[in-house]
C-alpha positions in Angstrom: 13.0 28.8 75.2 15.9 28.2 72.7 19.3 29.7 73.4 22.1 30.3 71.0 25.7 30.7 72.2 27.6 33.3 70.2 31.1 34.8 70.4 31.1 38.5 69.5 33.9 39.7 67.3 36.4 41.9 69.1 35.2 41.0 72.6 36.3 38.4 75.1 35.8 34.8 74.4 33.0 34.6 77.1 29.8 33.2 75.6 26.8 35.4 75.6 23.2 34.0 75.7 20.8 35.4 73.2 17.1 34.5 73.4 16.1 33.7 69.8 12.5 32.8 70.6 11.5 36.4 69.8 13.0 36.4 66.3 10.5 36.5 63.4 10.5 33.7 60.9 9.0 34.3 57.4 7.6 31.9 54.9 6.7 32.6 51.3 3.5 31.4 49.8 3.1 31.8 46.0 -0.4 31.9 44.7 -1.1 32.1 41.0 -4.1 34.2 40.3 -5.6 34.5 36.8 -8.1 37.3 37.2 -8.6 40.6 39.0 -11.7 39.5 40.9 -9.9 36.6 42.5 -6.9 38.8 43.3 -9.2 41.2 45.1 -10.8 38.4 47.1 -7.4 37.0 48.1 -6.1 40.4 49.2 -9.3 41.0 51.2 -8.7 37.6 52.9 -5.1 38.3 53.7 -6.0 41.8 55.0 -8.6 40.2 57.3 -5.9 37.8 58.7 -3.7 40.8 59.3 -0.9 39.5 57.0 1.4 41.6 54.9 1.9 40.7 51.3 3.5 41.8 48.1 1.9 41.5 44.6 4.2 40.8 41.8 3.1 40.5 38.2 4.8 38.2 35.8 4.3 37.8 32.1 4.4 34.2 30.8 5.2 34.6 27.1 4.3 30.9 26.5 0.8 31.4 27.8 0.4 34.7 26.0 1.5 33.2 22.7 -0.6 30.1 23.0 -3.7 32.2 23.8 -3.6 33.8 20.4 -4.9 31.5 17.6 -3.1 33.7 15.0 0.2 33.3 16.7 -0.2 29.5 17.1 -1.1 29.3 13.4 2.0 31.3 12.5 4.3 29.2 14.7 2.9 26.0 13.3 3.5 27.3 9.7 7.1 28.1 10.7 7.7 24.7 12.1 6.3 23.1 8.9 8.7 25.2 6.8 11.6 24.2 9.0 10.7 20.5 8.6 10.7 20.9 4.8 14.2 22.4 4.9 13.2 26.0 4.3 14.5 27.2 7.6 17.8 28.9 8.3 20.2 27.4 10.9 22.1 29.9 13.0 24.9 28.7 15.3 24.6 29.8 18.9 28.1 31.3 18.7 27.0 33.5 15.8 24.1 35.0 17.7 26.3 36.6 20.3 28.8 38.3 17.9 
């Protein structure tokens, strides 16, 4: 059993013992799931273990853009134009005006 000595504010300077062995510790595990079937299986597994969980969806724009052949082709064309000097440079300070 671990003990922590604390001094409550506004009370005497006498130390009080608090048993912290009953405090709950939490860990976070991040799992990247790419399809609904796997998500359902993972949820079922976590439910079977009696664990609580929270599902958060994130959109990765890079992955979305690179999955579209038309978008990749468009970006490649834009890069080539920029290399040829056809691009327009904008200063960072000018963007936020």
